[in-house]
C-alpha positions as CSV (number, residue, x, y, z in Angstrom):
1,N,100.7,118.4,106.3
2,L,101.5,121.9,107.4
3,L,100.0,121.4,110.9
4,S,101.6,118.0,111.2
5,S,105.0,119.4,110.2
6,M,104.7,122.3,112.7
7,L,103.9,119.8,115.6
8,Y,106.7,117.5,114.6
9,E,109.3,120.3,114.6
10,K,108.4,120.9,118.3
11,R,108.6,117.2,119.3
12,F,111.2,117.8,122.0
13,G,109.2,120.7,123.5
14,P,105.8,120.1,122.1
15,Y,102.7,122.3,121.9
16,F,100.4,120.6,124.3
17,C,97.4,120.2,121.9
18,E,95.7,117.5,120.0
19,P,94.1,119.2,117.0
20,V,90.9,117.8,115.4
21,I,90.6,118.6,111.7
22,A,87.1,118.4,110.3
23,G,85.5,119.7,107.1
24,L,84.4,118.7,103.6
25,D,86.8,117.5,100.9
26,E,86.7,118.7,97.3
27,K,84.0,116.2,96.5
28,G,81.8,117.4,99.4
29,A,82.4,114.3,101.4
30,P,83.2,114.6,105.2
31,Y,86.8,114.5,106.3
32,L,87.8,113.9,109.9
33,S,91.3,113.6,111.3
34,T,93.1,114.1,114.6
35,M,96.8,114.4,115.5
36,D,98.8,113.6,118.6
37,L,101.3,116.0,120.2
38,I,104.0,115.3,117.5
39,G,101.8,115.5,114.5
40,A,101.0,111.8,113.8
41,Q,97.6,111.8,111.9
42,A,94.7,109.4,112.6
43,A,92.0,109.7,110.1
44,A,88.5,108.2,110.5
45,K,85.3,107.8,108.6
46,D,82.9,108.1,111.5
47,F,84.3,110.1,114.5
48,V,87.5,111.2,116.2
49,V,88.0,112.4,119.7
50,A,90.9,114.2,121.5
51,G,91.6,115.7,124.9
52,T,92.0,114.7,128.5
53,C,88.8,112.6,128.6
54,E,89.6,110.9,125.3
55,G,89.0,107.4,126.7
56,N,85.6,108.3,128.1
57,L,84.7,110.0,124.8
58,Y,85.6,106.9,122.7
59,G,83.3,104.8,124.9
60,M,80.4,107.1,124.8
61,C,80.7,107.8,121.1
62,E,81.0,104.1,120.2
63,T,77.8,103.5,122.2
64,L,75.7,106.4,121.0
65,Y,76.9,107.1,117.4
66,K,75.0,105.7,114.4
67,P,75.8,106.5,110.7
68,D,73.5,108.9,108.7
69,M,72.0,110.8,111.6
70,E,70.1,114.0,111.0
71,K,71.6,117.3,112.3
72,E,69.4,117.5,115.5
73,E,69.9,113.9,116.4
74,L,73.6,114.2,115.8
75,F,73.8,117.3,118.0
76,E,71.9,115.5,120.8
77,T,74.2,112.5,120.5
78,L,77.3,114.6,120.6
79,A,76.0,116.7,123.5
80,Q,75.2,113.6,125.6
81,A,78.5,112.0,124.9
82,L,80.5,115.2,125.6
83,L,78.7,116.0,128.8
84,A,78.8,112.5,130.2
85,S,82.5,112.2,129.4
86,V,83.5,115.7,130.7
87,D,81.6,115.2,134.0
88,R,83.8,112.2,134.7
89,D,87.1,113.9,134.1
90,A,88.4,116.6,136.5
91,L,90.7,118.2,134.0
92,S,88.2,118.6,131.2
93,G,86.4,121.8,132.2
94,W,82.8,122.8,132.5
95,G,81.2,122.1,129.2
96,G,82.1,122.4,125.6
97,V,81.2,123.6,122.1
98,V,79.6,121.4,119.5
99,H,80.0,122.3,115.8
100,I,77.9,120.5,113.2
101,I,79.5,121.0,109.7
102,T,77.2,120.5,106.7
103,K,77.2,121.7,103.1
104,E,74.9,124.5,104.0
105,G,77.2,125.8,106.8
106,V,78.3,125.3,110.4
107,I,76.0,125.2,113.3
108,S,77.7,125.9,116.7
109,R,76.1,125.5,120.1
110,E,77.7,125.9,123.5
111,L,77.1,123.3,126.3
112,K,77.3,124.0,130.0
113,G,78.4,121.2,132.2
114,R,78.4,120.6,136.0
115,Q,80.3,123.2,137.9
116,D,80.9,121.4,141.2
């Protein structure tokens, strides 16, 4: 609620960000949520996306995502969805960072996209 309140306070001159909140709740179950510019939350059980290529990401994630994937398979799915979406959006940049959050820890890998 703190982040949501901070974003809502600036609704007339917003921070231009769409935060993604990911982690494990007190029971060890995954928690995913995203917010818009004024702090309205959208929680999900499977995946959330945010950013300038959000529409492309939704399409790719809905196509490639399956429940109960192993860490490496999930990373490959995320990498393919992210790179395919970013390559089709001029404002998105040249790659990204994928974080896989598990009970054992966080695995982070950097992806390099096209630079043309």
